[in-house]
Backbone as JSON, one array per atom type, in Angstrom:
{
  "sequence": "MIRHKFNAIRTEVDGIKFSSKREAKYWQELELGKKSGKLLFALRQVPFHLPGGVRYVLDFMEFWADGTVRMVDVKGFKTQVYTAKKKMVEALYPVEIIEV",
  "N": [[-19.63, -10.94, 7.28], [-17.77, -8.03, 7.27], [-18.2, -4.75, 6.24], [-16.26, -2.14, 4.82], [-16.1, 1.42, 5.37], [-16.19, 2.63, 2.87], [-17.43, 0.83, 1.26], [-15.65, -1.18, 0.62], [-14.68, -4.55, 0.47], [-13.52, -6.53, 2.94], [-10.88, -8.84, 2.59], [-9.38, -12.07, 2.6], [-6.32, -13.59, 1.88], [-4.21, -16.28, 1.5], [-4.05, -16.47, 4.28], [-3.62, -13.87, 5.03], [-5.01, -10.8, 5.93], [-6.73, -8.35, 4.12], [-7.67, -4.95, 3.39], [-9.35, -4.6, 1.25], [-10.78, -6.1, -1.73], [-9.41, -5.31, -3.96], [-6.88, -4.61, -2.96], [-6.04, -7.11, -2.05], [-5.91, -8.5, -4.47], [-3.86, -7.09, -5.72], [-1.76, -7.81, -4.06], [-1.56, -10.52, -4.72], [-0.61, -10.26, -7.32], [1.89, -9.22, -6.74], [3.01, -11.43, -5.49], [3.29, -13.14, -7.69], [5.27, -11.73, -9.01], [7.36, -12.15, -7.21], [7.71, -14.91, -7.48], [8.64, -15.02, -10.09], [11.06, -13.89, -9.8], [11.55, -11.26, -10.25], [10.65, -9.48, -8.33], [12.0, -8.87, -5.21], [11.11, -8.69, -2.49], [8.23, -7.59, -0.58], [6.9, -5.17, 1.61], [4.17, -4.81, 3.84], [1.65, -2.48, 4.88], [3.18, -0.15, 5.82], [4.27, 2.2, 8.11], [4.37, 5.79, 8.16], [5.57, 8.37, 10.06], [4.17, 11.38, 10.96], [4.19, 14.97, 11.58], [2.65, 16.13, 14.63], [1.73, 13.8, 15.71], [0.48, 12.3, 13.81], [-0.2, 9.59, 11.61], [0.64, 7.96, 8.59], [-0.26, 5.25, 6.7], [1.22, 3.23, 4.47], [0.26, 1.09, 1.82], [1.92, -0.83, 0.4], [5.43, -1.44, 0.23], [7.71, -1.94, -2.13], [10.42, -3.97, -3.18], [12.42, -4.32, -5.79], [14.24, -6.52, -8.02], [15.88, -5.16, -9.8], [16.8, -3.05, -8.36], [15.01, -1.04, -7.9], [12.84, 0.69, -5.72], [9.59, 0.83, -4.73], [6.85, 2.78, -3.62], [3.65, 2.02, -2.89], [0.2, 2.66, -2.98], [-2.92, 1.23, -2.79], [-5.77, 2.3, -4.12], [-9.23, 2.92, -4.06], [-10.91, 4.91, -3.54], [-10.29, 8.27, -3.05], [-9.82, 10.24, -0.32], [-10.04, 13.55, 1.14], [-8.46, 13.72, 3.41], [-6.68, 11.57, 3.01], [-5.34, 12.52, 0.69], [-4.11, 14.85, 1.67], [-2.41, 13.77, 3.67], [-0.77, 12.13, 2.07], [0.54, 14.05, 0.47], [1.97, 15.34, 2.48], [3.67, 13.3, 3.4], [5.22, 12.9, 1.07], [6.45, 15.38, 0.98], [7.99, 15.43, 3.29], [9.56, 13.12, 3.3], [11.92, 11.39, 1.2], [10.32, 10.23, -1.04], [8.05, 8.96, -3.55], [4.72, 8.39, -3.83], [2.96, 5.9, -5.38], [-0.15, 5.47, -6.87], [-2.43, 2.87, -7.29]],
  "CA": [[-18.7, -10.14, 6.51], [-17.78, -6.63, 7.68], [-17.91, -3.84, 5.12], [-15.52, -0.93, 5.08], [-16.97, 2.58, 5.2], [-16.31, 2.97, 1.44], [-17.95, -0.39, 0.65], [-14.6, -2.14, 0.3], [-14.94, -5.82, 1.12], [-12.3, -7.1, 3.52], [-10.6, -10.09, 1.91], [-8.24, -12.81, 3.13], [-5.59, -14.39, 0.89], [-3.07, -16.97, 2.12], [-4.02, -16.18, 5.71], [-3.36, -12.45, 5.24], [-6.24, -10.02, 5.8], [-6.58, -7.11, 3.37], [-8.78, -4.02, 3.55], [-10.25, -4.63, 0.09], [-10.49, -7.1, -2.77], [-8.4, -4.71, -4.85], [-5.58, -4.72, -2.29], [-5.7, -8.54, -2.06], [-5.54, -8.85, -5.85], [-2.54, -6.51, -5.97], [-0.81, -8.67, -3.34], [-1.38, -11.74, -5.53], [0.26, -9.88, -8.42], [3.24, -9.12, -6.17], [3.47, -12.8, -5.27], [3.74, -13.62, -9.0], [6.56, -11.06, -9.23], [8.36, -12.85, -6.39], [7.97, -16.23, -8.08], [9.41, -14.82, -11.32], [12.38, -13.38, -9.44], [11.65, -9.82, -10.52], [10.42, -8.81, -7.05], [12.72, -9.52, -4.12], [10.13, -8.81, -1.41], [7.38, -6.42, -0.37], [6.42, -4.95, 2.97], [2.78, -4.36, 3.9], [1.22, -1.58, 5.95], [4.38, 0.55, 6.29], [3.87, 3.49, 8.69], [5.18, 7.01, 8.1], [5.17, 9.21, 11.19], [4.06, 12.77, 10.54], [4.07, 15.9, 12.71], [1.38, 16.17, 15.35], [1.32, 12.45, 16.08], [-0.31, 11.73, 12.71], [0.44, 8.47, 10.93], [0.17, 7.57, 7.26], [0.12, 3.85, 6.51], [1.36, 2.87, 3.06], [-0.15, -0.3, 1.6], [3.03, -1.71, 0.03], [6.75, -0.96, -0.15], [8.2, -3.03, -2.98], [11.86, -3.99, -3.45], [12.57, -5.05, -7.05], [15.57, -7.06, -8.29], [16.68, -4.18, -10.54], [17.19, -1.99, -7.43], [13.9, -0.1, -7.73], [11.99, 0.6, -4.53], [8.34, 1.53, -5.04], [5.86, 2.99, -2.56], [2.38, 1.86, -3.6], [-1.05, 2.67, -2.24], [-4.02, 0.72, -3.61], [-6.88, 3.19, -3.79], [-10.48, 2.88, -4.78], [-11.55, 6.19, -3.26], [-9.34, 9.2, -2.43], [-10.44, 11.24, 0.56], [-9.23, 14.75, 1.35], [-7.48, 13.39, 4.44], [-5.65, 10.76, 2.34], [-4.58, 13.39, -0.21], [-3.29, 15.74, 2.5], [-1.35, 12.97, 4.28], [0.14, 11.71, 0.99], [1.37, 15.22, 0.13], [2.86, 15.59, 3.61], [4.71, 12.26, 3.36], [6.11, 13.18, -0.05], [7.21, 16.59, 1.29], [8.9, 15.19, 4.41], [10.42, 11.97, 3.03], [12.33, 11.35, -0.23], [9.55, 9.17, -1.7], [6.89, 9.27, -4.37], [3.72, 7.33, -3.63], [2.24, 5.54, -6.62], [-1.51, 4.98, -6.59], [-2.94, 1.9, -8.28]],
  "C": [[-18.87, -8.68, 6.92], [-17.4, -5.77, 6.49], [-17.17, -2.61, 5.64], [-16.43, 0.26, 4.82], [-17.12, 3.02, 3.75], [-16.76, 1.77, 0.62], [-16.89, -1.36, 0.17], [-14.89, -3.42, 1.09], [-13.62, -6.4, 1.61], [-12.12, -8.52, 2.96], [-9.37, -10.75, 2.52], [-7.65, -13.67, 2.02], [-4.37, -14.98, 1.59], [-2.92, -16.63, 3.6], [-3.74, -14.72, 6.05], [-4.65, -11.68, 5.0], [-5.93, -8.68, 5.13], [-7.83, -6.26, 3.53], [-9.78, -4.08, 2.41], [-9.85, -5.76, -0.85], [-9.38, -6.6, -3.67], [-7.0, -4.85, -4.26], [-5.12, -6.18, -2.28], [-5.25, -8.98, -3.45], [-4.16, -8.3, -6.17], [-1.47, -7.36, -5.28], [-0.52, -9.95, -4.13], [-0.49, -11.45, -6.74], [1.71, -9.75, -7.95], [3.83, -10.51, -5.93], [3.98, -13.42, -6.58], [5.1, -13.0, -9.34], [7.67, -11.71, -8.43], [8.72, -14.19, -7.01], [8.82, -16.11, -9.34], [10.82, -14.34, -11.03], [12.56, -11.9, -9.69], [11.47, -8.99, -9.25], [11.15, -9.57, -5.96], [11.78, -9.76, -2.93], [9.31, -7.53, -1.34], [6.96, -6.37, 1.09], [5.0, -4.42, 2.89], [2.58, -3.41, 5.06], [2.4, -0.88, 6.62], [3.98, 1.93, 6.83], [4.88, 4.6, 8.41], [4.66, 7.89, 9.21], [5.26, 10.67, 10.77], [3.94, 13.68, 11.76], [2.69, 15.86, 13.35], [0.86, 14.8, 15.74], [0.48, 11.76, 15.02], [0.5, 10.62, 12.04], [-0.2, 8.27, 9.57], [0.64, 6.14, 7.06], [0.06, 3.52, 5.02], [0.98, 1.41, 2.89], [1.04, -1.22, 1.34], [4.3, -0.93, -0.26], [7.41, -2.13, -0.86], [9.69, -2.88, -3.27], [12.11, -4.91, -4.64], [14.02, -5.44, -7.29], [16.46, -6.06, -9.03], [17.11, -3.0, -9.67], [16.11, -0.95, -7.19], [13.16, -0.37, -6.43], [10.76, 1.45, -4.84], [7.46, 1.61, -3.81], [4.5, 2.98, -3.25], [1.2, 1.88, -2.62], [-2.15, 2.23, -3.2], [-5.26, 1.51, -3.2], [-8.08, 2.96, -4.68], [-11.17, 4.23, -4.66], [-10.54, 7.08, -2.54], [-10.09, 10.24, -1.6], [-9.51, 12.46, 0.64], [-8.14, 14.48, 2.38], [-6.34, 12.58, 3.83], [-4.75, 11.65, 1.49], [-3.63, 14.3, 0.58], [-2.12, 14.97, 3.13], [-0.32, 12.53, 3.25], [1.08, 12.86, 0.62], [2.38, 15.5, 1.23], [4.0, 14.57, 3.63], [5.71, 12.57, 2.26], [6.95, 14.43, 0.17], [8.28, 16.33, 2.35], [9.91, 14.07, 4.15], [10.78, 11.96, 1.54], [11.64, 10.2, -0.97], [8.47, 9.75, -2.59], [5.94, 8.1, -4.22], [2.94, 7.14, -4.91], [0.88, 4.99, -6.22], [-1.93, 4.02, -7.69], [-4.38, 1.58, -7.95]]
}
């Protein structure tokens, strides 16, 4: 078992590899939303390209049946780099990133 630098334990669910148990658990919650019909679909690891060749990778982009689109990042630990990139994405793109 390989540990992440912030002690997150990489986890596999339904053949999909996640960076942490928390992220895998959130995915399972999204799957329940799909089964109920409330969630249409979700994309994983969505890249945002920033100036200077920098990339921000969003954990989940969710498309809900009521027309809501949510940008979600599952965070256990917020680094200064993460905070700076998140602010840059929100300044450059018409999105708000929700942290869970």
